[in-house]
C-alpha positions in Angstrom: 61.7 -17.0 311.9 63.4 -20.1 310.1 65.0 -22.5 312.4 68.0 -24.4 311.1 69.2 -27.8 312.3 72.5 -27.9 314.3 75.4 -28.7 312.0 78.6 -30.3 313.1 81.5 -28.0 311.7 84.2 -29.6 313.6 87.2 -30.0 311.3 85.4 -28.5 308.3 87.7 -26.2 306.1 86.1 -22.8 305.7 87.3 -20.1 303.3 86.5 -16.5 304.2 87.1 -13.7 301.7 87.8 -10.4 303.3 88.0 -11.9 306.6 90.8 -10.0 308.3 88.5 -7.5 309.9 84.9 -6.4 310.3 82.0 -8.7 309.2 84.4 -11.2 307.5 86.3 -11.5 310.9 83.1 -12.0 312.8 82.0 -14.6 310.3 85.4 -16.4 310.6 85.3 -16.2 314.4 81.9 -17.8 314.5 83.0 -20.6 312.3 86.0 -21.2 314.3 84.0 -21.2 317.5 82.0 -24.0 316.0 85.1 -26.1 315.4 85.8 -25.2 311.8 89.3 -24.5 310.5 89.2 -21.2 308.8 91.5 -19.8 306.0 91.2 -16.1 305.6 92.1 -14.3 302.4 92.4 -10.6 302.3 94.2 -7.6 300.6 95.9 -7.1 304.0 97.9 -10.3 304.1 99.5 -9.5 307.4 96.2 -8.8 309.1 94.7 -11.9 307.5 97.5 -14.0 309.1 97.2 -12.3 312.5 93.4 -12.8 312.6 93.5 -16.4 311.3 96.3 -17.3 313.8 94.1 -16.0 316.7 91.5 -18.5 315.5 93.7 -21.3 314.8 93.5 -21.0 311.0 95.7 -19.6 308.2 95.8 -16.2 306.6 96.6 -15.5 302.9 97.1 -12.7 300.5 94.0 -12.4 298.3 92.9 -9.9 295.8 89.4 -11.3 294.6 89.7 -9.2 291.4 92.6 -11.4 290.3 91.7 -14.9 289.2 95.3 -16.2 289.8 95.2 -14.8 293.4 92.0 -16.6 294.1 93.3 -19.8 292.7 96.4 -19.4 294.8 94.3 -18.8 297.9 92.2 -21.9 297.5 95.3 -24.1 296.7 97.2 -22.8 299.8 94.1 -23.3 302.0 93.5 -26.7 300.8 97.2 -27.7 301.2 97.1 -26.5 304.7 93.8 -27.8 305.8 92.2 -30.2 303.2 89.3 -29.8 300.9 87.1 -26.6 301.2 83.7 -27.4 302.6 82.4 -24.0 303.0 83.2 -20.7 301.0 82.0 -17.5 302.4 82.3 -14.8 299.8 82.4 -11.7 302.1 83.9 -9.7 299.2 81.4 -8.9 296.5 84.0 -8.7 293.7 84.3 -12.4 293.5 81.8 -12.4 290.7 84.3 -10.7 288.5 86.7 -13.5 289.1 84.0 -16.1 288.1 83.2 -14.3 285.0 86.8 -13.5 283.8 88.2 -17.0 284.6 85.5 -19.3 286.0 87.5 -22.3 286.8 89.1 -21.4 290.2 86.1 -20.1 291.9 83.6 -22.4 290.1 85.4 -25.5 291.0 85.2 -24.6 294.7 81.5 -23.7 294.2 80.7 -26.9 292.3 82.2 -29.0 295.2 80.2 -27.0 297.7 76.9 -27.4 295.7 77.3 -31.1 295.9 77.7 -30.9 299.7 74.3 -29.7 301.0 75.7 -29.7 304.4 78.1 -26.9 303.6 75.3 -24.9 302.1 73.1 -25.3 305.2 76.1 -24.4 307.3 76.5 -21.2 305.6 72.8 -20.4 306.1 72.9 -21.4 309.7 76.0 -19.2 310.5 74.4 -16.2 308.7 71.2 -16.8 310.7 73.2 -17.1 314.0 75.2 -14.0 313.1 72.1 -12.0 312.3 70.5 -13.1 315.5 73.5 -12.2 317.6 73.7 -8.7 315.8 70.1 -8.2 316.5 70.5 -9.1 320.2 73.4 -6.7 320.5 71.5 -3.9 318.8 68.6 -4.4 321.3 71.0 -4.3 324.2 72.7 -1.1 323.0 69.3 0.5 322.5 68.2 -0.4 326.1 71.5 0.8 327.6 71.2 4.1 325.7 67.8 4.9 327.4 
């Protein structure tokens, strides 16, 4: 198993698409627990705001199929929290945004690529989440016996 170095996420601005519930919410929760400020974008704007508020962040309306919606999400998040350091694309349709109108999404990605710390943070969070899910699965299996 790959071991990742600890990364200080205190104060980092993290965008999570589709973060109002499910896996996206779990990812946002983990980043917030590590001190990051999360901005959640979701089709369900009310739930995004509720979830983000519970994590000390901000929630925004987002339809990743619409380039203008994605650009507005990034602009609002950066206005509220400062430059984006981590982008978690929990919604697979973002590729369509990047193809249709590359600038909003690609500008964020270009900035993140320059910051190796952000890329390692995403990998570390993914590894931590996968590890936690595996632990919970093992616990449930033991309890069901």
